[in-house]
Structure formats: structure tokens, C-alpha cells
N, C-alpha and C positions, 0 to 999 in steps of 0.2 A: 774619680776618687772613690775608694771603697771604704765604707765606714761601718762600725758596729752600731746597730740600731737598738737591739734589745738583748738582755741576758736574763734567762729564766731558768729556775730549777724546778723540777717536779719531785716533791718529797713529801710523803704523808707520814705523820707520826705513827710509829710502830710498824711501818711497812718497808723501811729502808733495807733491812737485812732479815731474811727469813732463816732462822737458825736451823730449820729442817731442810733447807734447800742448799745443795752442795754441788759445785762443779769440780771435776777432776781433769787436770790439764797437764800437758807435757811442758816441762821446764828443763831444757837440756836433755839428758838421757833418762830422766826420772819423772814419774807422775807426781804432781802435787795436788792439794785440795784447797778449796777456797769457798767462801760464802758467795751467794748470788744477790746482787743488789737490784732493787727496784728504783733506785735513784737515777733520774734522767736530767741531764743538762741540755738546754736548747736555747737557741737565739735566732735572730733574723738579721742577716747581713745585707748591705747594699752592694749588689753585684751587677755588672753589665750583662745585658742579654747575650746569649750565645750567638756567635756569628751565623748568618744564614747558610754559609757554605758548610760549616761544621754540622749544623742540624740536618741539612740535606744528606750529607755523607753518612751520618748515624742512621737516618731513616732507611737509606739504601741497604746498609749493612744488616740492620734488623730485619728488613723485609726479605732480602735475598739469601743471606747466610745463616742467620740465627733463628728466623721464624718465631719471633717473640710472640707468645700467646698469653692470655689472661693468667695471672699468677706466676709467670716465669720471671726469673732474675738471670740476666746474662751479662758477661763482661765484654766490653768493647775494647778496641785497640787504643790504648792511651797514647803511644807514640804517634800514631796516625792522627789522632784528634789534636794533639799538641801542635802539629804542623799547620792546623787550620784554626788555631785558637790563640791569638796574640795576647789575650788577657789571662792566660792560664796561671802564670806566676803570681799575678795580683790576686787571683782567687785563692790560691794556696796561702798567700801571705795573710789574707783576711781571716782564713780559718785558723792560722797559727796565732794571729793576734787575739782571736776570740779565746783560744785555749790558754794563751798567756794571761788573759783577764780572769780566768778561772784558777790561776796559780800554778798552771802546768808548765814545765820546761819546754823548750823548742824540740819536740819529738817528731814532727812531721817529716823533716828531712831524712831521718833515719828509719822511718816506718814504711811498711808496704802500702802502696797506693794503687787503686784501680778505678777505672771509669766503668760504671755499671748502668744498666738499664733494666727497668721493670715495668710491667703493666699490671700494677697492683701486686701484692704478694699474699700468699696464704699464711695463716698463722704458723709460726715456726720459731725455733731457737737455733743458734749457731754454736752452741757449746760443745757439740760433738766434733767439730772441726776447728773451732777458734776459741776454745775454752780458756786459753791463756791470754786472750786479747780483749780490749774494749774497742768498739767501733766508733769512729768519728765520721759522720756522713754529712756532706755538703750537697744540698739539692740544687739543681741547676735549671730545672724546667719551670715554665710559667704555671701559675695557679690554675688547677683544673678541678678543685674541690676534693682532692685526695688528702688523706691524713695518715700519719704514722700512729698506730694504735697499740698501746701497752695494756692488755687486759688485766694484769695484776693490779694496776692502779686505776684503770678506767680512763686514763688520759688519752686524748686524741690531739696530736700536734699537726696543725694544718701545714701542708707542704706547698711551698712556692719557691720562686727563685731566691736563693740566699738563706733558706732554712738550714740551720746547722744543728746537729744533735750528737751528743756523746752518751753512750749507754753500754750496759753489760751485754756481751754477746749471748750469754746463757739465759737472758730474760726473754720471755715469749713476746713476739711482736708481729705486726703485719701492716702492709700498706692497704688501706681500705678506701672505698669511694669509687668514683667513675673510673672506667677502664681506659685511662690515658697513660701514655708512656712517660715515665719519670727517668731523667738522667741525673746521676749523682756521682760524686767522688767519694770514695770510702778509704779510710786509713785504718790500719790495725795497730793499736797502741798496746804496749806490753802491760798486762795486768799486774805482773810482779814488780813493776816499777812503783816505788813507794808513793810517789805523788799521784799516779793514776789510781792506785788502790785507795788512797785517801780521798780523792775527788769523788769516787763512787762508793766510799765507805765499805770497802771490801776487807774482810779478814782472811788472811792467808794461813794455810796449813791447819785447817779446822778439823781434818780427819786423816792424819798421815797413815794410820794403820790400813784403812781401806785403800788409800791411794797406792800403797806398796803392793797390794794384791791384784790390782787391775792391769789391763794390757792396752787400754785405749781411752781416749777422752770420752767423757759422758757426764750427764747431769742426773742427780738423784734427789728425791724428796722423801724424807722420813725412812731412809735406809733402803730404798729401791730405785732402780733406774727408771726414768720417765721419758716420754716423748710428748709432743703437742698434737692435739686434734687440729688439723688444718682448717676446719670449718668454724670451730667455736673458740679456739685458743685455750681450751682446758687442758691441764696436764693429765696424761694417761700413763698408768703403770704398765 
């Protein structure tokens, strides 16, 4: 039986939406603008341990083909994993039920999903590639002391089997702690969907003039494009 154990929101007064922080993202053939949220939803689901055969196969692929190193994030073959993962559908349903408890519609079935592996991650944002999405991540590995850190709020979410997180792709984050491999499923939810935007308190079309003049997705703060320092998590012009 898979069950929802906890539902938590991270939300600090005055920190939910930075009016100077803007993501520009593709929506169809045009770029749109939106605010960037520091709101994070997370919970802890009861999931069965990954089958030993699946873990062994993932370890071989990481060692022989992907050469996963500290700070790397790599995609694994989900179809191959599913053939060794009888409980896959139950895990997806557990994540869908958790999103439903947040008031979100059943979006997972129509959203892009990938099986990912990381050995920690450096501080980064994903707004330059996935600015029109929110990430829903379901972590599958056992507790190793690692945490998902959001420096804008200072919160560290401990990662263990069943940790589930929904957050803005344009928000700076990193997986910190011991250098242990983390396996997780990730879904891309459309930020332009009204209920996704509402769950993360996103305002759409905050700067249409600038959006009409750009050629690619990017994140700005106070009128200038920014990136993230991979070591500190600070925004850099």
C-alpha cells in the first residue's frame, strides 16, 4: 500500500513572489513572461524499495555509459527501468494523488517524465531550458543525508525514498550533502496551466514588452539577465 504521510509547504511572508525576478519562456511560438516563485510544496510518501535488479542495472549504466561524477545530473532509460520495476505505476499514482491533494488536476499522464540520477548537484536554475514548466520530483533512493537546498528561502528538504517536491524551475536550487547517487522521477508541469500557476503563486505576463523582444528563454532580476554561481547559489548578472 502506498500512502501519503506528510504534506508541507515552504512559504515565507514576503518571499513568495519577487517582483524584480522574471522568467521569460516559450509558449507556442511566442515568448511570455512570468514571476518566479519561492514557494515549494513537498511531502513524504510511503513507497516500496526499488527492486535489486533495477538498482544493479542503474548502477551499471551509470558506471559504464554515463560516468556520473559529483555534481552531475543524467537521464537514465525509463523504458528499460520500467521492465525491471513492477511498482512503477503505483509510484506514479502516489505522486498523482499527492498533487491531487494540493488541488491540482491529473496532469502527470500528459506531462513529460524522465528517470534521473544525480550525485549531488551544483547550484543552478532550469529557467533557461524549462522556464515554462514546474518540476515535480519524486525521489526513489534511500536516505543518505542529502538535501534539496533552496538558498532564496534557506530551506533544506531532506531526501529519502518517497520525498516528493513541486517547485519553480527558475528558482535556484541544489542537492547538497554526501556524494551519494540519488535516483528520482521528474515531471514537467505546464506553468501556464491556471492551477499550476495558482499552486506556486505565479503571475503570468508580467513583462510582455521585454518578452516580445527576446529570442530565447532566460531569467532576469531587476532588468538584467542573471545566472547562478554554482558554488554559492548567488545570482550573478
